[in-house]
C-alpha angles and dihedrals in degrees: 000000000000102000114109108254092234091065093068108013111069093192091071099030109123093017127101091256089061090077093056124093131217090245090057091051091050093049096041092242096116095104092236124165111273126252117309137154104269095211091059090055107034108014128243101295111106092216091052090049091051093050092046095050095044096045104039123114118262123252092228138347114295115264095020101107145352110254119163115228131161089220088079091064092044091053092046088054091053090047092051090052091049094050096043102036088226134107113258095251092051092047094049092048098047098036104039121359101050097040089052094045094246091151098164098049117103146123115280160277085089129209112250096253092060097036091061090060096049130084110265117258113221148284108280099219094196093060102020088236124143103225122214123173091001124104110265095203114090092210090052091051088049088057093051097267092284113102141102095264100066145320105098114122129189143165136236096263093053093047089051090054092050094047093048089056090047088058093044104026095164087069093058116110113266092242093055117110098243142043143172095305092051094047092049093050092045092056100041128071111273099173104077111215095342120118138260092037119234141184120198101313089324125092136188109279113255112254094026131105131226088253090059090049098201119161127192140196120187126203118214093250090059097263108146132198121194125184134179120189090187093056093034088229139125134184136191129198117193106201141139122246106186104013095110106011141012090228106109099183098087091056091044088057091049092049093050093048092047093050092049091052093047098043107029 
């Protein structure tokens, strides 16, 4: 978690990303360039995109600040493939989804019987199409819909399974890709004195206190997961964020009201 990537990943050795750690990618403290359309920077070839993302200069020194960027997830996906020797969809299926019994979780495009149970994606403004069960992110679609940025879809039952194991990780099957140590690190602050505080891809829910101990992770579509080890409680809200409008405030109000009801 804290070894510079360049010490074990030859593809980034000698490049700026080689000084970054996996923990910094997970906490958005790696100093990566901020969000941008990959095609505009590196073209449409997946190999060219990979080289561009892994070899580009950093935006700032690692560990200096928290700046959200979807590049962190893209690079983590590449790293997982490098370490496992598997494609990301194969790795997720064999290491996490199947061992946990998350039978309806997968990368899209989804079959109709699963798509109907997922939160809608968004309105594709270029085509005027309402997407459902198809990756919203243009860069993710450019990479075949299987990448760290976006493209994974799931349903309420599967999220419930995952969150129950997050609260009781010692009950997770041995072959699953996480355990007690991972869960603890995910739901405790991993960013020192930097603000806003983050765990590993989770962060304290806005409007809550440390005593309430409520953590949240939002999906792009608006799907929200909240979990509180202190209260031994989790909650999921399957919603859509940009399916009908680009105005995010109505969903923000719904999220806040839902969280207050679930974690009073």
